Structure formats: C-alpha cells, structure tokens
ROTI-189247 format. One record per atom (N, C-alpha, C): residue in one letter; chain; residue number from 1; x, y, z; atom name. Coordinates in Angstrom, 1 decimal, padded with zeros to 4 digits. Example, Ala and Ser with C-alpha at 12.3 -4.5 7.8 and 13.67 -1.06 7.14 Angstrom:
# ROTI-189247
[site 'a'; 'A'; 1; [013.2; -005.7; 007.8]; 'N'],
[site 'a'; 'A'; 1; [012.3; -004.5; 007.8]; 'CA'],
[site 'a'; 'A'; 1; [013.2; -003.3; 007.8]; 'C'],
[site 's'; 'A'; 2; [012.8; -002.2; 007.1]; 'N'],
[site 's'; 'A'; 2; [013.7; -001.1; 007.1]; 'CA'],
[site 's'; 'A'; 2; [012.9; 000.0; 007.9]; 'C'],
# end
This chain:
# ROTI-189247
[site 'm'; 'A'; 1; [021.6; -012.5; -014.2]; 'N'],
[site 'm'; 'A'; 1; [020.1; -012.3; -015.0]; 'CA'],
[site 'm'; 'A'; 1; [019.9; -011.6; -016.0]; 'C'],
[site 'e'; 'A'; 2; [019.3; -012.1; -017.3]; 'N'],
[site 'e'; 'A'; 2; [019.3; -011.3; -018.2]; 'CA'],
[site 'e'; 'A'; 2; [018.0; -010.1; -018.2]; 'C'],
[site 'p'; 'A'; 3; [018.6; -009.0; -018.8]; 'N'],
[site 'p'; 'A'; 3; [017.4; -007.7; -018.9]; 'CA'],
[site 'p'; 'A'; 3; [015.9; -008.3; -018.9]; 'C'],
[site 's'; 'A'; 4; [015.9; -009.1; -019.8]; 'N'],
[site 's'; 'A'; 4; [014.5; -009.6; -020.1]; 'CA'],
[site 's'; 'A'; 4; [013.9; -010.8; -019.1]; 'C'],
[site 'e'; 'A'; 5; [014.7; -011.3; -018.5]; 'N'],
[site 'e'; 'A'; 5; [014.3; -012.2; -017.2]; 'CA'],
[site 'e'; 'A'; 5; [014.2; -011.3; -016.2]; 'C'],
[site 'l'; 'A'; 6; [014.8; -010.1; -015.9]; 'N'],
[site 'l'; 'A'; 6; [014.6; -009.1; -014.4]; 'CA'],
[site 'l'; 'A'; 6; [013.4; -008.3; -014.8]; 'C'],
[site 'a'; 'A'; 7; [013.1; -008.2; -015.9]; 'N'],
[site 'a'; 'A'; 7; [011.9; -007.6; -016.6]; 'CA'],
[site 'a'; 'A'; 7; [010.4; -008.6; -016.3]; 'C'],
[site 'a'; 'A'; 8; [010.8; -009.3; -016.7]; 'N'],
[site 'a'; 'A'; 8; [009.7; -010.3; -016.5]; 'CA'],
[site 'a'; 'A'; 8; [009.4; -010.7; -014.7]; 'C'],
[site 'a'; 'A'; 9; [010.3; -010.8; -014.1]; 'N'],
[site 'a'; 'A'; 9; [010.2; -011.0; -012.6]; 'CA'],
[site 'a'; 'A'; 9; [009.6; -009.8; -011.8]; 'C'],
[site 'i'; 'A'; 10; [010.3; -008.7; -012.6]; 'N'],
[site 'i'; 'A'; 10; [009.6; -007.6; -011.6]; 'CA'],
[site 'i'; 'A'; 10; [007.9; -007.2; -012.1]; 'C'],
[site 's'; 'A'; 11; [007.8; -007.7; -013.3]; 'N'],
[site 's'; 'A'; 11; [006.3; -007.6; -014.1]; 'CA'],
[site 's'; 'A'; 11; [005.1; -008.8; -013.1]; 'C'],
[site 'a'; 'A'; 12; [006.2; -009.7; -012.6]; 'N'],
[site 'a'; 'A'; 12; [005.2; -010.6; -011.9]; 'CA'],
[site 'a'; 'A'; 12; [005.1; -010.1; -010.3]; 'C'],
[site 'e'; 'A'; 13; [006.3; -009.8; -009.7]; 'N'],
[site 'e'; 'A'; 13; [006.2; -009.4; -008.5]; 'CA'],
[site 'e'; 'A'; 13; [005.0; -008.2; -008.5]; 'C'],
[site 'l'; 'A'; 14; [005.2; -007.1; -009.4]; 'N'],
[site 'l'; 'A'; 14; [003.9; -006.0; -009.4]; 'CA'],
[site 'l'; 'A'; 14; [002.3; -006.6; -009.5]; 'C'],
[site 'a'; 'A'; 15; [002.5; -008.0; -010.3]; 'N'],
[site 'a'; 'A'; 15; [001.0; -008.2; -010.4]; 'CA'],
[site 'a'; 'A'; 15; [000.4; -008.9; -009.1]; 'C'],
[site 'e'; 'A'; 16; [001.6; -009.3; -008.5]; 'N'],
[site 'e'; 'A'; 16; [001.4; -010.0; -007.2]; 'CA'],
[site 'e'; 'A'; 16; [000.8; -009.2; -006.3]; 'C'],
[site 'i'; 'A'; 17; [001.9; -007.9; -006.1]; 'N'],
[site 'i'; 'A'; 17; [001.4; -007.0; -005.0]; 'CA'],
[site 'i'; 'A'; 17; [-000.2; -006.2; -005.4]; 'C'],
[site 'e'; 'A'; 18; [-000.1; -006.3; -006.9]; 'N'],
[site 'e'; 'A'; 18; [-002.1; -005.9; -007.3]; 'CA'],
[site 'e'; 'A'; 18; [-002.9; -006.6; -006.7]; 'C'],
[site 'r'; 'A'; 19; [-002.9; -008.0; -007.0]; 'N'],
[site 'r'; 'A'; 19; [-003.9; -008.6; -006.3]; 'CA'],
[site 'r'; 'A'; 19; [-003.5; -009.3; -004.6]; 'C'],
[site 't'; 'A'; 20; [-002.7; -008.3; -003.9]; 'N'],
[site 't'; 'A'; 20; [-002.7; -008.8; -002.3]; 'CA'],
[site 't'; 'A'; 20; [-003.4; -007.8; -001.5]; 'C'],
[site 'f'; 'A'; 21; [-003.6; -008.3; -000.6]; 'N'],
[site 'f'; 'A'; 21; [-004.9; -007.6; -000.1]; 'CA'],
[site 'f'; 'A'; 21; [-004.3; -007.8; 001.7]; 'C'],
[site 'm'; 'A'; 22; [-004.1; -006.8; 002.4]; 'N'],
[site 'm'; 'A'; 22; [-003.8; -006.9; 004.1]; 'CA'],
[site 'm'; 'A'; 22; [-004.3; -007.9; 004.6]; 'C'],
[site 'p'; 'A'; 23; [-004.2; -008.8; 005.4]; 'N'],
[site 'p'; 'A'; 23; [-005.1; -009.7; 005.5]; 'CA'],
[site 'p'; 'A'; 23; [-005.4; -009.6; 006.9]; 'C'],
[site 'y'; 'A'; 24; [-004.8; -008.9; 007.7]; 'N'],
[site 'y'; 'A'; 24; [-004.7; -008.7; 009.3]; 'CA'],
[site 'y'; 'A'; 24; [-004.8; -007.6; 009.5]; 'C'],
[site 'g'; 'A'; 25; [-005.2; -007.0; 011.1]; 'N'],
[site 'g'; 'A'; 25; [-005.0; -005.7; 012.0]; 'CA'],
[site 'g'; 'A'; 25; [-005.3; -004.5; 011.4]; 'C'],
[site 'k'; 'A'; 26; [-005.0; -003.5; 011.2]; 'N'],
[site 'k'; 'A'; 26; [-005.7; -002.2; 011.1]; 'CA'],
[site 'k'; 'A'; 26; [-006.0; -001.8; 010.2]; 'C'],
[site 'f'; 'A'; 27; [-005.6; -002.4; 008.8]; 'N'],
[site 'f'; 'A'; 27; [-006.3; -002.2; 007.5]; 'CA'],
[site 'f'; 'A'; 27; [-006.2; -003.9; 006.9]; 'C'],
[site 'g'; 'A'; 28; [-006.9; -004.6; 008.0]; 'N'],
[site 'g'; 'A'; 28; [-007.4; -005.9; 007.5]; 'CA'],
[site 'g'; 'A'; 28; [-009.0; -005.7; 006.9]; 'C'],
[site 'p'; 'A'; 29; [-009.1; -007.5; 006.4]; 'N'],
[site 'p'; 'A'; 29; [-011.1; -007.3; 006.4]; 'CA'],
[site 'p'; 'A'; 29; [-011.9; -007.0; 007.2]; 'C'],
[site 'k'; 'A'; 30; [-011.5; -007.0; 008.7]; 'N'],
[site 'k'; 'A'; 30; [-012.3; -006.3; 009.5]; 'CA'],
[site 'k'; 'A'; 30; [-012.8; -004.9; 009.4]; 'C'],
[site 'a'; 'A'; 31; [-011.6; -004.2; 009.5]; 'N'],
[site 'a'; 'A'; 31; [-011.4; -002.5; 009.2]; 'CA'],
[site 'a'; 'A'; 31; [-012.3; -002.4; 007.9]; 'C'],
[site 'f'; 'A'; 32; [-011.6; -003.0; 006.8]; 'N'],
[site 'f'; 'A'; 32; [-012.0; -003.0; 005.8]; 'CA'],
[site 'f'; 'A'; 32; [-012.4; -003.7; 004.9]; 'C'],
[site 'p'; 'A'; 33; [-013.4; -004.3; 005.1]; 'N'],
[site 'p'; 'A'; 33; [-014.5; -005.4; 004.0]; 'CA'],
[site 'p'; 'A'; 33; [-014.3; -005.1; 002.9]; 'C'],
[site 'p'; 'A'; 34; [-014.3; -006.4; 002.2]; 'N'],
[site 'p'; 'A'; 34; [-014.5; -007.6; 002.4]; 'CA'],
[site 'p'; 'A'; 34; [-013.0; -008.5; 002.5]; 'C'],
[site 'h'; 'A'; 35; [-012.2; -007.6; 001.9]; 'N'],
[site 'h'; 'A'; 35; [-010.7; -008.5; 001.8]; 'CA'],
[site 'h'; 'A'; 35; [-009.8; -007.3; 002.3]; 'C'],
[site 'g'; 'A'; 36; [-009.9; -006.3; 003.0]; 'N'],
[site 'g'; 'A'; 36; [-008.6; -005.3; 003.7]; 'CA'],
[site 'g'; 'A'; 36; [-008.2; -004.7; 002.2]; 'C'],
[site 'v'; 'A'; 37; [-007.3; -003.9; 002.7]; 'N'],
[site 'v'; 'A'; 37; [-006.7; -002.7; 002.1]; 'CA'],
[site 'v'; 'A'; 37; [-005.8; -003.1; 001.0]; 'C'],
[site 'p'; 'A'; 38; [-005.5; -002.9; -000.4]; 'N'],
[site 'p'; 'A'; 38; [-004.5; -003.4; -001.0]; 'CA'],
[site 'p'; 'A'; 38; [-003.2; -002.7; -000.9]; 'C'],
[site 'i'; 'A'; 39; [-002.2; -003.9; -000.7]; 'N'],
[site 'i'; 'A'; 39; [-001.0; -003.5; -000.1]; 'CA'],
[site 'i'; 'A'; 39; [-000.3; -002.3; -000.5]; 'C'],
[site 'y'; 'A'; 40; [-000.4; -001.8; -001.5]; 'N'],
[site 'y'; 'A'; 40; [-000.1; -000.7; -002.7]; 'CA'],
[site 'y'; 'A'; 40; [-000.2; 000.3; -001.9]; 'C'],
[site 'd'; 'A'; 41; [-001.8; 000.3; -001.4]; 'N'],
[site 'd'; 'A'; 41; [-002.4; 001.6; -000.6]; 'CA'],
[site 'd'; 'A'; 41; [-002.2; 001.4; 001.2]; 'C'],
[site 'l'; 'A'; 42; [-001.4; 000.9; 001.3]; 'N'],
[site 'l'; 'A'; 42; [-000.9; 001.1; 002.7]; 'CA'],
[site 'l'; 'A'; 42; [000.1; 002.3; 003.0]; 'C'],
[site 'p'; 'A'; 43; [-000.4; 002.8; 004.0]; 'N'],
[site 'p'; 'A'; 43; [000.4; 004.6; 004.3]; 'CA'],
[site 'p'; 'A'; 43; [001.7; 004.0; 004.8]; 'C'],
[site 'a'; 'A'; 44; [002.6; 004.6; 004.2]; 'N'],
[site 'a'; 'A'; 44; [004.1; 004.4; 004.1]; 'CA'],
[site 'a'; 'A'; 44; [004.7; 004.4; 005.7]; 'C'],
[site 'd'; 'A'; 45; [003.8; 005.2; 006.7]; 'N'],
[site 'd'; 'A'; 45; [004.3; 004.9; 007.9]; 'CA'],
[site 'd'; 'A'; 45; [003.9; 003.6; 008.7]; 'C'],
[site 'y'; 'A'; 46; [002.9; 003.2; 008.3]; 'N'],
[site 'y'; 'A'; 46; [002.5; 001.8; 008.3]; 'CA'],
[site 'y'; 'A'; 46; [003.5; 000.9; 008.4]; 'C'],
[site 'l'; 'A'; 47; [003.9; 001.0; 007.0]; 'N'],
[site 'l'; 'A'; 47; [005.2; 000.0; 006.6]; 'CA'],
[site 'l'; 'A'; 47; [006.1; 000.0; 007.3]; 'C'],
[site 's'; 'A'; 48; [006.5; 001.4; 007.6]; 'N'],
[site 's'; 'A'; 48; [007.6; 001.8; 008.1]; 'CA'],
[site 's'; 'A'; 48; [007.7; 001.6; 010.1]; 'C'],
[site 'w'; 'A'; 49; [006.5; 001.3; 010.3]; 'N'],
[site 'w'; 'A'; 49; [006.4; 000.5; 011.4]; 'CA'],
[site 'w'; 'A'; 49; [006.9; -000.7; 011.4]; 'C'],
[site 'f'; 'A'; 50; [006.5; -001.8; 010.5]; 'N'],
[site 'f'; 'A'; 50; [007.3; -003.1; 010.1]; 'CA'],
[site 'f'; 'A'; 50; [008.6; -002.6; 010.3]; 'C'],
[site 'a'; 'A'; 51; [008.8; -002.1; 009.4]; 'N'],
[site 'a'; 'A'; 51; [010.5; -002.0; 008.9]; 'CA'],
[site 'a'; 'A'; 51; [011.4; -001.4; 010.0]; 'C'],
[site 'm'; 'A'; 52; [010.8; -001.1; 011.1]; 'N'],
[site 'm'; 'A'; 52; [011.8; -000.3; 012.2]; 'CA'],
[site 'm'; 'A'; 52; [011.4; -000.9; 013.4]; 'C'],
[site 'k'; 'A'; 53; [010.3; -001.3; 013.7]; 'N'],
[site 'k'; 'A'; 53; [009.9; -001.7; 014.8]; 'CA'],
[site 'k'; 'A'; 53; [009.6; -003.3; 015.1]; 'C'],
[site 'a'; 'A'; 54; [008.2; -003.7; 014.4]; 'N'],
[site 'a'; 'A'; 54; [007.9; -004.8; 014.6]; 'CA'],
[site 'a'; 'A'; 54; [008.4; -005.9; 013.9]; 'C'],
[site 'g'; 'A'; 55; [008.8; -005.9; 012.9]; 'N'],
[site 'g'; 'A'; 55; [010.1; -006.6; 011.5]; 'CA'],
[site 'g'; 'A'; 55; [008.6; -007.0; 010.5]; 'C'],
[site 'f'; 'A'; 56; [008.8; -007.0; 009.1]; 'N'],
[site 'f'; 'A'; 56; [008.2; -007.4; 008.3]; 'CA'],
[site 'f'; 'A'; 56; [007.5; -008.9; 008.6]; 'C'],
[site 'p'; 'A'; 57; [006.4; -009.4; 007.9]; 'N'],
[site 'p'; 'A'; 57; [005.8; -010.6; 008.5]; 'CA'],
[site 'p'; 'A'; 57; [006.5; -011.9; 007.7]; 'C'],
[site 'k'; 'A'; 58; [006.5; -012.8; 008.2]; 'N'],
[site 'k'; 'A'; 58; [007.4; -013.8; 007.7]; 'CA'],
[site 'k'; 'A'; 58; [006.8; -014.3; 005.9]; 'C'],
[site 'g'; 'A'; 59; [007.2; -015.1; 005.2]; 'N'],
[site 'g'; 'A'; 59; [006.4; -015.5; 003.9]; 'CA'],
[site 'g'; 'A'; 59; [006.6; -014.2; 003.2]; 'C'],
[site 'r'; 'A'; 60; [006.0; -014.6; 002.4]; 'N'],
[site 'r'; 'A'; 60; [005.2; -013.6; 000.9]; 'CA'],
[site 'r'; 'A'; 60; [005.2; -012.6; 001.6]; 'C'],
[site 'l'; 'A'; 61; [004.2; -012.5; 002.3]; 'N'],
[site 'l'; 'A'; 61; [003.4; -011.5; 002.2]; 'CA'],
[site 'l'; 'A'; 61; [004.5; -010.3; 002.9]; 'C'],
[site 'g'; 'A'; 62; [005.6; -010.8; 003.5]; 'N'],
[site 'g'; 'A'; 62; [006.5; -010.0; 004.3]; 'CA'],
[site 'g'; 'A'; 62; [007.3; -009.5; 002.9]; 'C'],
[site 'v'; 'A'; 63; [007.7; -010.4; 002.1]; 'N'],
[site 'v'; 'A'; 63; [008.8; -009.9; 001.2]; 'CA'],
[site 'v'; 'A'; 63; [008.2; -008.9; 000.3]; 'C'],
[site 'l'; 'A'; 64; [006.6; -008.8; 000.1]; 'N'],
[site 'l'; 'A'; 64; [005.9; -008.0; -000.8]; 'CA'],
[site 'l'; 'A'; 64; [005.9; -006.5; -000.2]; 'C'],
[site 'l'; 'A'; 65; [005.6; -007.0; 001.2]; 'N'],
[site 'l'; 'A'; 65; [005.5; -005.5; 002.0]; 'CA'],
[site 'l'; 'A'; 65; [006.7; -004.9; 001.7]; 'C'],
[site 'r'; 'A'; 66; [007.8; -005.6; 001.8]; 'N'],
[site 'r'; 'A'; 66; [009.1; -004.7; 001.9]; 'CA'],
[site 'r'; 'A'; 66; [009.2; -004.4; 000.5]; 'C'],
[site 'i'; 'A'; 67; [008.7; -004.7; -000.3]; 'N'],
[site 'i'; 'A'; 67; [008.9; -004.3; -001.9]; 'CA'],
[site 'i'; 'A'; 67; [008.1; -003.1; -001.9]; 'C'],
[site 'v'; 'A'; 68; [006.9; -003.1; -001.6]; 'N'],
[site 'v'; 'A'; 68; [006.2; -002.0; -001.3]; 'CA'],
[site 'v'; 'A'; 68; [006.6; -000.8; -000.4]; 'C'],
[site 'y'; 'A'; 69; [007.0; -001.2; 000.6]; 'N'],
[site 'y'; 'A'; 69; [007.6; -000.4; 001.5]; 'CA'],
[site 'y'; 'A'; 69; [008.9; 000.6; 000.7]; 'C'],
[site 'q'; 'A'; 70; [009.7; -000.1; 000.2]; 'N'],
[site 'q'; 'A'; 70; [010.9; 000.4; -000.7]; 'CA'],
[site 'q'; 'A'; 70; [010.7; 001.2; -001.8]; 'C'],
[site 'm'; 'A'; 71; [009.7; 001.1; -002.5]; 'N'],
[site 'm'; 'A'; 71; [009.4; 001.5; -003.4]; 'CA'],
[site 'm'; 'A'; 71; [008.8; 002.8; -002.7]; 'C'],
[site 'k'; 'A'; 72; [008.0; 003.1; -002.0]; 'N'],
[site 'k'; 'A'; 72; [007.3; 004.4; -001.2]; 'CA'],
[site 'k'; 'A'; 72; [008.3; 005.3; -000.9]; 'C'],
[site 't'; 'A'; 73; [009.1; 004.5; -000.1]; 'N'],
[site 't'; 'A'; 73; [009.9; 005.4; 000.6]; 'CA'],
[site 't'; 'A'; 73; [011.2; 006.1; -000.9]; 'C'],
[site 'd'; 'A'; 74; [011.4; 005.2; -001.9]; 'N'],
[site 'd'; 'A'; 74; [012.3; 005.7; -002.5]; 'CA'],
[site 'd'; 'A'; 74; [011.5; 006.7; -003.8]; 'C'],
[site 'g'; 'A'; 75; [010.3; 006.9; -003.4]; 'N'],
[site 'g'; 'A'; 75; [009.7; 007.7; -004.2]; 'CA'],
[site 'g'; 'A'; 75; [009.0; 007.5; -005.5]; 'C'],
[site 's'; 'A'; 76; [008.9; 005.8; -005.7]; 'N'],
[site 's'; 'A'; 76; [008.2; 004.9; -006.7]; 'CA'],
[site 's'; 'A'; 76; [006.9; 004.8; -006.9]; 'C'],
[site 'd'; 'A'; 77; [006.0; 005.4; -005.9]; 'N'],
[site 'd'; 'A'; 77; [004.5; 005.3; -005.6]; 'CA'],
[site 'd'; 'A'; 77; [003.8; 005.5; -006.5]; 'C'],
[site 'f'; 'A'; 78; [004.3; 006.4; -007.8]; 'N'],
[site 'f'; 'A'; 78; [003.7; 006.6; -009.1]; 'CA'],
[site 'f'; 'A'; 78; [003.4; 005.4; -009.5]; 'C'],
[site 'v'; 'A'; 79; [004.0; 004.3; -009.4]; 'N'],
[site 'v'; 'A'; 79; [004.2; 003.0; -010.1]; 'CA'],
[site 'v'; 'A'; 79; [002.6; 002.2; -009.7]; 'C'],
[site 'f'; 'A'; 80; [002.2; 002.8; -008.8]; 'N'],
[site 'f'; 'A'; 80; [001.0; 002.0; -008.3]; 'CA'],
[site 'f'; 'A'; 80; [-000.2; 002.6; -008.9]; 'C'],
[site 'e'; 'A'; 81; [-000.2; 003.7; -009.6]; 'N'],
[site 'e'; 'A'; 81; [-001.3; 004.6; -010.0]; 'CA'],
[site 'e'; 'A'; 81; [-002.3; 003.5; -011.2]; 'C'],
[site 'p'; 'A'; 82; [-001.4; 002.9; -012.2]; 'N'],
[site 'p'; 'A'; 82; [-002.1; 002.1; -012.8]; 'CA'],
[site 'p'; 'A'; 82; [-003.1; 001.0; -012.1]; 'C'],
[site 'm'; 'A'; 83; [-002.5; 000.3; -011.1]; 'N'],
[site 'm'; 'A'; 83; [-003.6; -000.3; -010.1]; 'CA'],
[site 'm'; 'A'; 83; [-004.7; 000.0; -009.5]; 'C'],
[site 'r'; 'A'; 84; [-004.2; 001.6; -008.7]; 'N'],
[site 'r'; 'A'; 84; [-005.3; 001.9; -008.2]; 'CA'],
[site 'r'; 'A'; 84; [-006.2; 002.8; -009.1]; 'C'],
[site 'k'; 'A'; 85; [-006.2; 003.0; -010.4]; 'N'],
[site 'k'; 'A'; 85; [-007.2; 003.2; -011.2]; 'CA'],
[site 'k'; 'A'; 85; [-007.7; 002.2; -012.0]; 'C'],
[site 'k'; 'A'; 86; [-007.6; 001.1; -012.2]; 'N'],
[site 'k'; 'A'; 86; [-008.2; 000.0; -012.3]; 'CA'],
[site 'k'; 'A'; 86; [-009.4; -000.4; -011.2]; 'C'],
[site 'r'; 'A'; 87; [-008.7; -000.2; -010.0]; 'N'],
[site 'r'; 'A'; 87; [-009.8; -000.5; -008.9]; 'CA'],
[site 'r'; 'A'; 87; [-010.8; 000.9; -008.0]; 'C'],
[site 'g'; 'A'; 88; [-010.7; 002.0; -009.2]; 'N'],
[site 'g'; 'A'; 88; [-011.6; 003.2; -009.0]; 'CA'],
[site 'g'; 'A'; 88; [-010.9; 004.3; -008.4]; 'C'],
[site 'g'; 'A'; 89; [-009.5; 004.2; -008.1]; 'N'],
[site 'g'; 'A'; 89; [-008.8; 005.5; -007.2]; 'CA'],
[site 'g'; 'A'; 89; [-008.1; 004.5; -006.1]; 'C'],
[site 'r'; 'A'; 90; [-007.7; 005.7; -005.5]; 'N'],
[site 'r'; 'A'; 90; [-006.8; 005.4; -003.7]; 'CA'],
[site 'r'; 'A'; 90; [-008.1; 005.1; -003.0]; 'C'],
[site 't'; 'A'; 91; [-007.6; 003.8; -002.2]; 'N'],
[site 't'; 'A'; 91; [-008.4; 003.4; -000.8]; 'CA'],
[site 't'; 'A'; 91; [-008.4; 004.7; 000.2]; 'C'],
[site 'v'; 'A'; 92; [-009.9; 004.7; 000.3]; 'N'],
[site 'v'; 'A'; 92; [-010.1; 005.9; 001.2]; 'CA'],
[site 'v'; 'A'; 92; [-009.7; 005.2; 002.7]; 'C'],
[site 'l'; 'A'; 93; [-008.6; 005.8; 003.8]; 'N'],
[site 'l'; 'A'; 93; [-008.4; 005.1; 004.9]; 'CA'],
[site 'l'; 'A'; 93; [-008.7; 005.8; 006.2]; 'C'],
[site 'r'; 'A'; 94; [-009.3; 006.8; 005.7]; 'N'],
[site 'r'; 'A'; 94; [-010.2; 007.1; 006.9]; 'CA'],
[site 'r'; 'A'; 94; [-011.6; 008.0; 006.5]; 'C'],
[site 'e'; 'A'; 95; [-012.4; 008.4; 007.1]; 'N'],
[site 'e'; 'A'; 95; [-013.8; 009.4; 007.1]; 'CA'],
[site 'e'; 'A'; 95; [-012.8; 010.4; 006.6]; 'C'],
[site 'q'; 'A'; 96; [-013.6; 011.4; 005.5]; 'N'],
[site 'q'; 'A'; 96; [-013.1; 012.6; 005.2]; 'CA'],
[site 'q'; 'A'; 96; [-014.1; 013.7; 006.0]; 'C'],
[site 'r'; 'A'; 97; [-013.6; 014.4; 006.9]; 'N'],
[site 'r'; 'A'; 97; [-014.2; 015.2; 007.6]; 'CA'],
[site 'r'; 'A'; 97; [-014.8; 016.5; 007.0]; 'C'],
[site 'p'; 'A'; 98; [-015.8; 017.2; 007.1]; 'N'],
[site 'p'; 'A'; 98; [-016.3; 018.2; 006.6]; 'CA'],
[site 'p'; 'A'; 98; [-015.3; 019.7; 006.8]; 'C'],
[site 'k'; 'A'; 99; [-014.9; 020.2; 005.8]; 'N'],
[site 'k'; 'A'; 99; [-014.1; 021.6; 006.0]; 'CA'],
[site 'k'; 'A'; 99; [-015.3; 022.4; 006.8]; 'C'],
[site 'v'; 'A'; 100; [-014.7; 023.0; 007.5]; 'N'],
[site 'v'; 'A'; 100; [-015.1; 024.2; 008.5]; 'CA'],
[site 'v'; 'A'; 100; [-014.2; 025.1; 008.2]; 'C'],
[site 'w'; 'A'; 101; [-014.9; 026.6; 008.1]; 'N'],
[site 'w'; 'A'; 101; [-014.3; 027.6; 008.1]; 'CA'],
[site 'w'; 'A'; 101; [-014.6; 028.3; 009.3]; 'C'],
[site 'k'; 'A'; 102; [-014.0; 028.8; 009.9]; 'N'],
[site 'k'; 'A'; 102; [-014.2; 029.9; 011.3]; 'CA'],
[site 'k'; 'A'; 102; [-013.5; 030.9; 010.9]; 'C'],
[site 'i'; 'A'; 103; [-014.0; 032.1; 010.8]; 'N'],
[site 'i'; 'A'; 103; [-013.5; 033.5; 010.4]; 'CA'],
[site 'i'; 'A'; 103; [-014.1; 034.2; 011.9]; 'C'],
[site 'd'; 'A'; 104; [-012.8; 034.9; 012.8]; 'N'],
[site 'd'; 'A'; 104; [-012.8; 035.5; 013.6]; 'CA'],
[site 'd'; 'A'; 104; [-012.4; 036.9; 013.7]; 'C'],
[site 'n'; 'A'; 105; [-013.6; 037.8; 013.8]; 'N'],
[site 'n'; 'A'; 105; [-013.8; 039.2; 013.4]; 'CA'],
[site 'n'; 'A'; 105; [-013.1; 039.8; 014.5]; 'C'],
[site 'd'; 'A'; 106; [-012.2; 039.4; 015.3]; 'N'],
[site 'd'; 'A'; 106; [-011.6; 040.2; 016.6]; 'CA'],
[site 'd'; 'A'; 106; [-011.3; 041.4; 015.9]; 'C'],
# end
C-alpha cells in the first residue's frame, strides 16, 4: 500500500469513527439519548472489557471499537480531540458530584 493510500484509508476510518455512536448497552441511546456516546469517548476500561472478556461485536462496529481501543491503549487518544471540539467537548459519562470539603479540627 502506498503512503498516500494508507493516509487516505486512515482518514476514512477516523471519519467513520467520528460518525459512530454506541448503539446499545451501558453507553447506548437509552442511557445517553438521542444517539448514545460517540465511540471515541467510550472509557478505555469499557473497551478493555470487550477485548478481554466479551469479545468485540461482529461487523464494522467491532472493527471500529477495536481501533479506538488500540489507540487509547497506545496513548493516542489525543487524535480524537478535534472530534470532541467539534461536538462541544468530551461527553460527560457520569453526573458531576459536588465537591465537599470536610475539615476535622481534632
């Protein structure tokens, strides 16, 4: 494969990752309406569960999840920052808890 072909293939896969949302489960549309969580914002721990225990889904979704998992484990998560910026930032996956400072004067 020529370098220009490789660059085009990588660019196409990144574009597809940007458009793909988790269609089911803990991060699907029921928990995160209306589309679910973008797959590039899925936690690495969740993706490692697929890798180590359940196996990635069959088909194109599984391929894309495997790519995202590999990029996150390789420390290449920064590649997804432009995608996050377009959508207004990282997807908030859990409710922010108020910070409570307790000072013990004993």
